[in-house]
Kinemage of the C-alpha trace (Angstrom):
@kinemage 1
@onewidth
@group {chain A} dominant
@subgroup {mainchain}
@vectorlist {calphas} color= white
{ca met a 1} P -139.402 -54.583 -38.408
{ca arg a 2} L -139.889 -56.239 -35.038
{ca ala a 3} L -137.382 -55.109 -32.441
{ca ser a 4} L -136.981 -55.351 -28.662
{ca val a 5} L -136.565 -52.806 -25.919
{ca ala a 6} L -132.941 -52.654 -24.739
{ca phe a 7} L -133.650 -50.022 -22.063
{ca asn a 8} L -136.354 -47.525 -21.181
{ca arg a 9} L -135.299 -45.196 -18.404
{ca pro a 10} L -136.535 -41.840 -17.127
{ca ile a 11} L -134.289 -38.815 -17.432
{ca ser a 12} L -136.734 -36.521 -15.597
{ca asn a 13} L -140.329 -36.512 -14.425
{ca ala a 14} L -141.623 -36.037 -17.974
{ca tyr a 15} L -138.910 -37.318 -20.348
{ca leu a 16} L -137.628 -40.827 -21.001
{ca his a 17} L -134.741 -42.359 -22.924
{ca leu a 18} L -135.693 -45.423 -24.985
{ca gly a 19} L -133.270 -47.787 -26.689
{ca val a 20} L -134.589 -50.315 -29.204
{ca ala a 21} L -132.399 -53.215 -30.369
{ca ala a 22} L -133.302 -53.562 -34.048
{ca pro a 23} L -131.569 -56.348 -36.029
{ca gly a 24} L -130.915 -55.209 -39.574
{ca phe a 25} L -131.453 -51.527 -38.834
{ca pro a 26} L -128.800 -49.251 -40.430
{ca glu a 27} L -125.913 -48.526 -38.082
{ca thr a 28} L -125.679 -44.889 -39.197
{ca phe a 29} L -128.202 -42.132 -39.794
{ca arg a 30} L -128.361 -38.481 -40.779
{ca ala a 31} L -129.400 -35.910 -38.188
{ca gly a 32} L -133.050 -35.040 -38.744
{ca glu a 33} L -134.219 -38.506 -39.803
{ca phe a 34} L -136.914 -40.174 -37.714
{ca val a 35} L -138.546 -43.505 -36.929
{ca met a 36} L -142.108 -44.676 -36.391
{ca val a 37} L -142.460 -46.732 -33.205
{ca arg a 38} L -145.355 -48.747 -31.802
{ca pro a 39} L -145.555 -51.380 -29.044
{ca ala a 40} L -146.115 -54.693 -30.827
{ca trp a 41} L -148.424 -56.130 -28.160
{ca ile a 42} L -151.203 -53.534 -28.030
{ca glu a 43} L -154.119 -52.733 -30.295
{ca asp a 44} L -154.918 -49.306 -28.862
{ca pro a 45} L -153.463 -46.951 -29.905
{ca phe a 46} L -153.259 -48.699 -33.261
{ca leu a 47} L -151.128 -46.089 -35.027
{ca pro a 48} L -147.372 -45.696 -34.432
{ca arg a 49} L -145.749 -42.488 -33.201
{ca ala a 50} L -142.948 -40.536 -34.900
{ca phe a 51} L -139.701 -39.834 -33.025
{ca ser a 52} L -136.493 -38.177 -34.158
{ca ile a 53} L -133.439 -40.416 -33.932
{ca tyr a 54} L -131.198 -39.272 -31.103
{ca arg a 55} L -128.366 -41.698 -31.818
{ca ile a 56} L -127.611 -45.275 -32.829
{ca thr a 57} L -125.187 -47.294 -30.718
{ca ala a 58} L -123.777 -50.796 -30.568
{ca arg a 59} L -125.517 -53.197 -28.204
{ca pro a 60} L -123.509 -54.251 -25.118
{ca pro a 61} L -121.695 -57.599 -25.523
{ca glu a 62} L -123.668 -59.123 -22.652
{ca ala a 63} L -126.844 -58.672 -24.703
{ca gly a 64} L -125.839 -61.690 -26.780
{ca asp a 65} L -126.269 -60.144 -30.239
{ca ser a 66} L -124.923 -57.263 -32.282
{ca ala a 67} L -128.175 -55.533 -33.225
{ca pro a 68} L -127.762 -51.752 -33.311
{ca val a 69} L -129.686 -49.866 -30.644
{ca val a 70} L -131.828 -47.035 -31.965
{ca glu a 71} L -132.137 -44.392 -29.252
{ca ile a 72} L -134.878 -41.798 -28.901
{ca leu a 73} L -135.886 -39.308 -26.240
{ca tyr a 74} L -139.581 -38.770 -25.684
{ca lys a 75} L -142.003 -36.905 -23.479
{ca val a 76} L -145.080 -38.553 -21.993
{ca leu a 77} L -147.995 -36.614 -23.461
{ca gly a 78} L -150.790 -38.948 -24.575
{ca lys a 79} L -151.889 -42.540 -24.841
{ca gly a 80} L -149.117 -43.590 -27.222
{ca thr a 81} L -146.228 -42.293 -25.129
{ca gln a 82} L -147.910 -43.559 -21.950
{ca cys a 83} L -147.789 -47.054 -23.457
{ca leu a 84} L -144.129 -46.623 -24.367
{ca ala a 85} L -143.315 -45.433 -20.853
{ca arg a 86} L -144.597 -48.731 -19.432
{ca met a 87} L -142.451 -50.910 -21.679
{ca glu a 88} L -139.688 -53.018 -20.141
{ca pro a 89} L -136.477 -54.510 -21.564
{ca gly a 90} L -137.160 -57.485 -23.780
{ca gln a 91} L -140.655 -56.464 -24.823
{ca glu a 92} L -141.284 -56.137 -28.556
{ca val a 93} L -141.915 -52.991 -30.567
{ca glu a 94} L -142.507 -52.331 -34.236
{ca ile a 95} L -140.097 -49.818 -35.739
{ca leu a 96} L -139.957 -48.313 -39.225
{ca gly a 97} L -137.084 -46.148 -40.457
{ca pro a 98} L -134.904 -44.264 -40.950
{ca leu a 99} L -137.444 -41.956 -42.592
{ca gly a 100} L -137.433 -38.401 -43.878
{ca asn a 101} L -134.694 -36.055 -45.011
{ca ser a 102} L -131.956 -34.434 -42.938
{ca phe a 103} L -130.105 -31.235 -42.132
{ca thr a 104} L -127.424 -30.220 -44.630
{ca leu a 105} L -124.085 -28.556 -43.944
{ca pro a 106} L -122.856 -26.692 -47.013
{ca asp a 107} L -119.214 -26.213 -47.922
{ca gly a 108} L -117.924 -22.917 -46.619
{ca leu a 109} L -119.940 -23.001 -43.411
{ca glu a 110} L -117.944 -21.435 -40.585
{ca gln a 111} L -120.530 -20.881 -37.878
{ca ala a 112} L -123.483 -23.122 -37.036
{ca val a 113} L -126.150 -21.784 -34.687
{ca leu a 114} L -128.379 -24.543 -33.291
{ca val a 115} L -131.697 -23.637 -31.631
{ca ala a 116} L -133.955 -26.188 -29.950
{ca gly a 117} L -136.713 -26.524 -27.413
{ca gly a 118} L -138.096 -29.469 -25.435
{ca ile a 119} L -138.392 -32.692 -27.393
{ca gly a 120} L -137.013 -30.869 -30.437
{ca val a 121} L -133.563 -31.104 -28.846
{ca pro a 122} L -132.589 -34.713 -29.813
{ca pro a 123} L -132.178 -34.173 -33.595
{ca ile a 124} L -130.251 -30.967 -32.901
{ca ala a 125} L -127.996 -32.867 -30.477
{ca ala a 126} L -127.454 -35.474 -33.197
{ca leu a 127} L -126.505 -32.690 -35.608
{ca ala a 128} L -123.984 -31.209 -33.167
{ca thr a 129} L -122.403 -34.626 -32.700
{ca gln a 130} L -122.248 -35.261 -36.435
{ca ile a 131} L -120.706 -31.842 -37.036
{ca gln a 132} L -117.834 -32.251 -34.622
{ca asn a 133} L -117.335 -35.949 -33.919
{ca pro a 134} L -115.028 -37.603 -36.479
{ca lys a 135} L -116.379 -41.028 -35.474
{ca ser a 136} L -119.927 -40.003 -36.334
{ca pro a 137} L -121.312 -40.072 -39.887
{ca pro a 138} L -121.655 -36.508 -41.193
{ca ala a 139} L -124.807 -35.000 -42.582
{ca pro a 140} L -124.954 -34.685 -46.383
{ca arg a 141} L -122.268 -32.451 -47.894
{ca ala a 142} L -120.818 -31.801 -44.444
{ca arg a 143} L -117.343 -30.424 -44.139
{ca gln a 144} L -114.786 -32.540 -42.387
{ca ala a 145} L -115.168 -32.710 -38.618
{ca gly a 146} L -113.619 -29.749 -36.808
{ca lys a 147} L -113.826 -27.388 -39.799
{ca ile a 148} L -116.764 -25.477 -38.356
{ca gln a 149} L -114.927 -23.182 -36.001
{ca asn a 150} L -117.886 -21.775 -34.096
{ca leu a 151} L -120.758 -23.876 -32.780
{ca gln a 152} L -123.394 -22.018 -30.785
{ca val a 153} L -126.355 -23.773 -29.141
{ca phe a 154} L -129.507 -22.114 -27.780
{ca leu a 155} L -131.855 -24.260 -25.674
{ca gly a 156} L -135.239 -23.162 -24.388
{ca gly a 157} L -138.039 -24.618 -22.289
{ca lys a 158} L -140.754 -23.826 -19.808
{ca thr a 159} L -138.657 -25.227 -16.931
{ca ser a 160} L -135.214 -26.704 -16.366
{ca glu a 161} L -136.763 -30.126 -16.946
{ca asp a 162} L -137.178 -29.230 -20.630
{ca ile a 163} L -133.455 -28.567 -21.122
{ca leu a 164} L -132.034 -31.738 -22.624
{ca cys a 165} L -128.703 -33.040 -23.940
{ca val a 166} L -126.503 -30.264 -22.511
{ca lys a 167} L -123.646 -32.738 -22.053
{ca asp a 168} L -123.871 -33.790 -25.720
{ca phe a 169} L -123.489 -30.194 -26.846
{ca glu a 170} L -120.610 -29.522 -24.479
{ca glu a 171} L -118.804 -32.636 -25.693
{ca ala a 172} L -119.243 -31.347 -29.246
{ca gly a 173} L -117.390 -28.191 -28.224
{ca ala a 174} L -120.430 -25.923 -28.407
{ca glu a 175} L -121.063 -22.790 -26.407
{ca val a 176} L -124.462 -23.415 -24.788
{ca his a 177} L -127.012 -20.679 -24.033
{ca ile a 178} L -130.101 -21.596 -21.995
{ca ala a 179} L -133.409 -19.829 -21.361
{ca thr a 180} L -136.370 -21.019 -19.290
{ca glu a 181} L -139.728 -19.351 -18.894
{ca asp a 182} L -139.780 -19.866 -15.108
{ca ala a 183} L -136.129 -18.790 -14.621
{ca ser a 184} L -135.245 -22.182 -13.129
{ca leu a 185} L -132.179 -22.426 -15.385
{ca gly a 186} L -130.280 -19.924 -17.482
{ca thr a 187} L -131.851 -16.676 -18.634
{ca his a 188} L -135.446 -15.890 -17.715
{ca gly a 189} L -137.545 -15.843 -20.867
{ca leu a 190} L -137.875 -17.454 -24.273
{ca val a 191} L -134.974 -18.899 -26.223
{ca thr a 192} L -135.475 -16.210 -28.857
{ca asp a 193} L -134.901 -13.584 -26.151
{ca val a 194} L -131.339 -14.909 -25.972
{ca leu a 195} L -130.948 -15.605 -29.679
{ca arg a 196} L -131.881 -12.091 -30.839
{ca pro a 197} L -129.060 -10.210 -29.081
{ca phe a 198} L -126.588 -12.851 -30.248
{ca leu a 199} L -127.589 -12.370 -33.884
{ca phe a 200} L -127.531 -8.592 -33.416
{ca ser a 201} L -123.985 -8.678 -32.056
{ca his a 202} L -122.743 -11.399 -34.447
{ca pro a 203} L -124.114 -10.406 -37.853
{ca pro a 204} L -123.187 -12.833 -40.621
{ca ile a 205} L -120.142 -11.708 -42.569
{ca pro a 206} L -121.196 -10.954 -46.157
{ca ser a 207} L -119.872 -13.546 -48.576
{ca pro a 208} L -119.242 -12.778 -52.271
{ca gln a 209} L -120.492 -16.218 -53.199
{ca pro a 210} L -123.114 -18.445 -51.568
{ca pro a 211} L -123.507 -20.134 -49.225
{ca ala a 212} L -123.371 -17.742 -46.286
{ca pro a 213} L -120.712 -18.598 -43.659
{ca met a 214} L -123.385 -18.743 -40.889
{ca arg a 215} L -126.475 -20.924 -40.791
{ca leu a 216} L -129.255 -21.555 -38.277
{ca tyr a 217} L -130.634 -25.022 -37.538
{ca thr a 218} L -133.713 -25.429 -35.371
{ca cys a 219} L -136.273 -27.900 -34.054
{ca gly a 220} L -139.000 -27.461 -31.480
{ca pro a 221} L -142.636 -26.479 -30.971
{ca pro a 222} L -144.354 -24.574 -33.804
{ca gly a 223} L -144.375 -21.217 -32.022
{ca met a 224} L -140.650 -21.397 -31.407
{ca leu a 225} L -139.917 -22.410 -35.008
{ca ala a 226} L -141.971 -19.507 -36.325
{ca ala a 227} L -140.149 -17.037 -34.048
{ca val a 228} L -136.717 -18.397 -35.022
{ca ala a 229} L -137.670 -18.269 -38.717
{ca arg a 230} L -138.634 -14.604 -38.360
{ca leu a 231} L -135.331 -13.785 -36.665
{ca ala a 232} L -133.376 -15.650 -39.343
{ca glu a 233} L -135.105 -13.640 -42.047
{ca glu a 234} L -134.682 -10.367 -40.147
{ca tyr a 235} L -130.924 -10.878 -39.787
{ca gly a 236} L -130.367 -12.460 -43.193
{ca val a 237} L -129.236 -15.857 -41.918
{ca pro a 238} L -130.157 -19.022 -43.863
{ca cys a 239} L -132.134 -21.376 -41.639
{ca gln a 240} L -133.265 -24.993 -41.748
{ca ala a 241} L -136.132 -26.070 -39.505
{ca ser a 242} L -137.129 -29.606 -38.545
{ca val a 243} L -140.922 -29.492 -38.311
{ca glu a 244} L -142.888 -31.504 -35.769
{ca ala a 245} L -146.197 -32.980 -36.925
{ca asn a 246} L -148.583 -35.777 -36.047
{ca met a 247} L -148.392 -38.533 -38.639
{ca ala a 248} L -149.858 -41.989 -39.038
{ca cys a 249} L -147.638 -43.680 -41.612
{ca gly a 250} L -144.302 -41.871 -41.990
{ca phe a 251} L -143.983 -42.170 -45.773
{ca gly a 252} L -146.708 -40.093 -47.400
{ca ala a 253} L -149.640 -42.488 -47.666
{ca cys a 254} L -152.009 -41.008 -45.095
{ca met a 255} L -151.539 -37.316 -46.066
{ca gly a 256} L -152.031 -36.383 -42.426
{ca cys a 257} L -148.940 -34.235 -41.881
{ca ala a 258} L -149.354 -31.551 -44.548
{ca val a 259} L -147.840 -28.102 -44.005
{ca glu a 260} L -148.519 -25.036 -46.100
{ca val a 261} L -145.601 -23.766 -48.166
{ca lys a 262} L -145.007 -20.513 -50.009
{ca gly a 263} L -144.949 -20.037 -53.754
{ca lys a 264} L -146.744 -18.298 -56.581
{ca ala a 265} L -149.702 -20.479 -55.735
{ca arg a 266} L -149.565 -21.639 -52.142
{ca gly a 267} L -149.570 -25.376 -51.751
{ca tyr a 268} L -148.785 -28.100 -49.273
{ca lys a 269} L -145.948 -30.509 -48.587
{ca leu a 270} L -145.821 -33.546 -46.325
{ca val a 271} L -143.597 -33.426 -43.255
{ca cys a 272} L -142.854 -37.157 -43.458
{ca lys a 273} L -142.049 -37.361 -47.159
{ca asp a 274} L -140.790 -33.887 -48.088
{ca gly a 275} L -139.346 -33.130 -44.649
{ca pro a 276} L -139.148 -33.050 -41.747
{ca val a 277} L -136.378 -30.548 -42.543
{ca phe a 278} L -137.398 -27.501 -44.593
{ca gly a 279} L -135.874 -24.160 -45.398
{ca ser a 280} L -137.457 -21.777 -42.907
{ca arg a 281} L -138.471 -19.332 -45.656
{ca glu a 282} L -140.384 -22.115 -47.418
{ca ile a 283} L -143.005 -22.652 -44.702
{ca val a 284} L -146.085 -20.520 -44.075
{ca trp a 285} L -145.711 -20.043 -40.321
{ca arg a 286} L -148.845 -19.444 -38.274
């Protein structure tokens, strides 16, 4: 659909917060779903870009209409995001969504451990909000808000600039652990350097019946996802990972976002159509 920019403001030197007023767009979403966005007035780049939905809010009354505002956080990396960064309120964009599947919160879950890095933080922030905020639509099969007694969040990045949405996690009642590679914020090192000792000292309590009372949820760069998946398997914690991938369509037509999955005969699944959320033990991590 055609939509218009409601705001487009920097939150650091590299990251921006974009709000798109989209008449007819669903007012709720499930954490993990994404949208395809493209400025409507340019021909290059021709293809849209995929962004996880951070949140959807009501448009201010002074805007003159009630179109929901789809909010995303993005990092300026290439030509597509450079074009987005130059957009001003009122300019038109093309938006398609919500697309993809979402994180799931099984009955019996007592402790959720959320791990994110860089631009992988927004869908994890959305999950934290949907876990604990009674006004927010829950993810599929979620327990009632407040039932998850322990919410732990681990954020990692190269610098403090890569640490996003801390306030969102704190408002959700989470205990936040931070690691940066340059020691500019939190612990010096990788996010998995902080996650490992936590899992070692908080082993999941064995449950006579599935599901396990602890679950990991993660989103971030491929190397981080692979490391988190290995830790989850090592400590016997079920884990869902939201996979980042370049895609051209968002619904399985272009076949450009295939990831290798395990099985008797290894095959491939599409991040846009079958994901972006997968069980961490399903993916062949490189």
